[in-house]
N, C-alpha and C positions, 0 to 999 in steps of 0.2 A: 545564446538559443534563440532562433529565428522565432516573428511573431506566428502565433499560432501552429510552435511545433507539436507532435505525435508524438505519446507515450504509450509503454505497455503500463500494466497495474502488477505486473509483475509472474504470476503462473500459467503457462506453457502443459500442452499437450504432450504426450513422450515421454525418452529415457534418455536420449543423445542430448546433453549438454553442449556440445561443439555446433552440434549440425540448428539446435533450438537459437544457441545465439548469433552463428554466420545468418540468420535470417533476420533476429531483429538487427544486425549489425547494417544489415543490406536496405532494411524498410525504415530501422529507424534512427535515421546516420544525423539527423537534431540534437535526438535526447534516446539514448538506447536506457537499456535496465536490463540489471544483471538479471539471470534466468532463473523460475526455481521451476521446477519439475515434481510436481505430487505423485505423477502416475509409478515412480519407479519405487513410492512403497513407502510405510512411515522409518519417518527421518527425514525426508525429501515437503513433507507438508510442513504448511508456517508455522503451526504451534514447534512440533518437535525438533524443525531445523532450526528454528531461533530460542527452545529450550535448552538448545546441544550450543551453543554458543555462551549462553546464561552458566553450563557446568564448569566452562573454562574459567569464569573469574569464579566460580563459589559454588566450589564439588559438592557440596550440601544441597544444591537445586538440583542435582542430578534425576533424571527421569525413566522410566521403563514403560514399554507398552502393557498395556490391558484390553479386552476386547471390546471397549467403547473408546478407548483414547490413549491417554499418558497420566503418570502417577509419577509421583516422585519416590525415589528408593533411595539406597545406602549408597551406589556408585556407579560409574558410568556403568552402562556395559554395550551388548553388540550393536545394538539399536542407534545407542547413540554414538559409538566408532564408525558407526557404516553413516549417519547423519553429519558428521566432518568430514569422512572422506567426499560425498557428494558435494558439500560445500565448496572444501577446495577445488573439485572439478569445477564446479561453476564459476570461483574467481576465476582459474585458471585458464579458462574460455574466452572472460571477457577482457583479460589481460591480451591472450591474443588477438581479438577479434574488435577490441574499444582503443587501439591504441592509435593514441594521438587525438579523441576527441576531448573538446572542449567540455563536456560537462556529462554525466554517466551517475543514474540512479540505479541505489538498493534500495530492498526493503526489509524488515523485521517486522515479527508481533510486536502488537502495543501490549504491555503491560495488564491492559484491564481486559483485553480479551487471552492470554493466557492463563489469567487467575481464573476466567470465567471458565477455560476448558482444560484445567490442570488439576488432577485431583490430588490431595491429602493421604496418608497412608489408610488414614480412618473410612476412604473412599467418598467422602464430600469435597465437593470443589475446592480451590484453594482461595478464592472470593468468600469465603466465610468467615476466613481467618486475616485480621485486619495488620497481626505481625506478617502473615509469609505475602500478603499484599505488596508491605512495605521493604519485605527481602525482596519478590522477585522485580521491584520497581528500581530500587537500587544499582543490583546487578547486574539488570536493561542494562541503564545506564553505563557501565562501565562496557559492557560487552560488547554495546554501540559503537563506544570510541574505539574499540580493539579495531571492531570489525571499519568505522571508516578509514583506519590507520591503515588497514591493510589492502584498502583497494586504492587509496591514496598513491600508496610503496607501487601498485601493479600498473597503474597507470598515473604515471607522473605528469602533471600540468592539468588533470582533468578538476575542475570542481565536483564536491562529490554531494548529490543529492540524499538521504537516507529517510525512504519513506514510513512510515511506522503503521502499521493497519491494524485499525482498532472497527472491528466490523459488529465488537460485543458491547463497545463500549454502551450503546444506545439503551439496549437491555440491562445492562447493568445498573443503569442512570433509574432506570425504573421497573426495577423490583422484578426484571423476567428471568435472570438466568435460573434453570429451574434444579433441583436438590436431586438428591443419587436415587431417591426413588421413582424422582419425577412428578411425583404429587403437588407436590409446591415447589415454591419458588425462595430464594435465598433476597434477603430484604436490600433494599436499596444502597448502594454506596453513595458515601456522602461526597457530594460536587464540590467540597471543597477541597478532601484530601484526591478524588480525581483530577480535578486541576491540577493541583502540588505537582503529583507522581510527573505527571506531562508536563508541566516544567523544566523540575526537574534533568528531564531525558533533554528535552530541547536546550537547555543551559551549557548539557554536553557536549549534544552535539553542534555547536557555536564555541563552544573549546578548541574542538579539532578543527575548526575552517570550514565547515560542511555547513549545506542545506538543510534546514527542516520541516517536513510535508507530512502530514498527517492521511492517514485512506479510509474514509467509511463509505463503504454501500449498503448499510443497514437504513430502512426507513430513520427518519427522522432525529440526524446526526446533530451533538450540540453545537452548533457552529462560532456557538457566542464563547464557549467553556476554551473551544479547538484555540479560538483567538486572541484569550485570553492568556493561554498556556503559551502562546509563544510563536507557534507554529506561522512558518513565511506561505506555505503553502498548504493547499486544501481538496482535496481530491473525492470530488459526490460525483454520483449519475445523475445527470442532466434530468430529470421528468421521471424519471425510473421510480413507480408508486405514487406519485403523486406525490412526492414525502414534499419536494417545494412550494407547495400551496399549505403545509398543514408545518409551516410556523422559519420554514429554514430561507426561502427567498431575499427576505429583507436581509437578514444577517450574511448571507453568501455576498450581496451585494456591496453592504458596508464594509465588509473583508479587503472585496477587492478596492473600493474607493479607497482604502487606508493600505493600500500597495500590495494587497497578499495577491499571492499566484493563484491563479483557479485551476483545477486538472477539473473537466466535466466531462463524463460518461456519456457520448451519445451515441453508441450504434453498442448492438446487440450483435455478435456476430451470426449468431445461430439465423437472426431476420434477414443477413445480405442477400439480395437477388445477383451479386456480383456485375450489374453495370452501373452505370455513372449515377443514376436517381439516386443510388447509395449514401452518395461523397454531397450530392443536392440536397438530401433530408437531412444528412446531418451540419453541413454549414447552416440549414434555415434554422436549427434548431437554436445554435448560437447564436444568432445576427437575432433572432426574436426574442430570446432572452437577454442577451447584452440589449436591447430596446427597451424592454419592459425595465431595467435596469439604468435608463438612460444615457448608457457609456456607447460611446464613436467606436465602431471597431479598430479604427485606426489607430486612437488613445490609449486601448489598454490591447495592445495586439501581442506586446513581449510577456503578459502578466498570466494570458490565457491557454492553457494547452488540452487536447482535443488527446481524449482515450476512451477504449469499450467499459460499459458500462462497469464490469469488475475482469475478474484475472479468467483467463479462456483454456484455463485446464479440463478435458473432454469434449473440445471439438477437435475437428480434423487440422493436419499443419496446412494446408491449403486456404483453408479457413481464416487460421491467423494471418499467413499472407496477406488475405485478403481484405481484412477486416485492416490491421497496417496501413496498406497501402490507401483503401476509402479513407484515414484518419488522415493520410498526410492532404490527400486530392481536395477531403473538406477544407482544410488547412490553407490549400493555396486560391481554393473560390471564393475567401472571406479575405484573406490578400490582397487578391486581385480585381475583386470588383466589390468590398466595402457595402454589399447591400445582398439584400437575397434573389438567390439564384431562382432567373427563371424556371 
């Protein structure tokens, strides 16, 4: 991976896995990622896709759609069969277009975001039930191992990065997940239990010779907990919502100092003007943050990755291309100039 490589966080617009993967291969040659296309419908979304993987290793974790999301059910149904087919389609496209890549990234939904998003049969979220949370985390670790081995088989020689998406983790830790009625919230999850579940997943990822990253685009991500859990890559938006000023800046800097890779979300594709100023602005933001941390751009070049602020589902395909090209150009500006562009 070259210094200041660019990658995506996962989701893209559209329903054509082959075409989207072709765009990724062309625009992100140094760090391509397996595509996610939630516009295809239930089962291609982050939660449905990952729960399908869990049901393959634990059939009692099968889910079905409800008017507001996903709920546990007795056995895999039509939605899960469709989700499994879409995942295979996405991996087939990666196998075709990422052949020869040195590194490939794939994504799964994290255990606490799953627990906050899936309902028990009684209509309450799984996060309310300690046993259910434990079962989800254990099955996820096993499913991730199988997923990584599948990618390794399809793309021989590529090092696999698995990105665990945890947008709901901060809310779960802060008692911010709403109950089924919407008039109350569930009590906060135990931080030690949260860290332990994530650490077990990291251990599985290491066991199959892959690299563990975590992605959280919510305000106030628990950086220190994620570092203690063993993730060697942390992906967050850079400055979006001002969360770096609310306790994350120092632990992020410490993580970088201790050897972690930081994925920094440096642009919103909806705000792109389509010119070189976009790349200059993104590069300036990274350089400014590195300066605040006291790092020379050359020293940490191989441990800083540039990404969009979050997923790109809902934007146009031309915006995806422009965003990825802008990220690559921002990386070039940082590498070539090593200073804030004029």
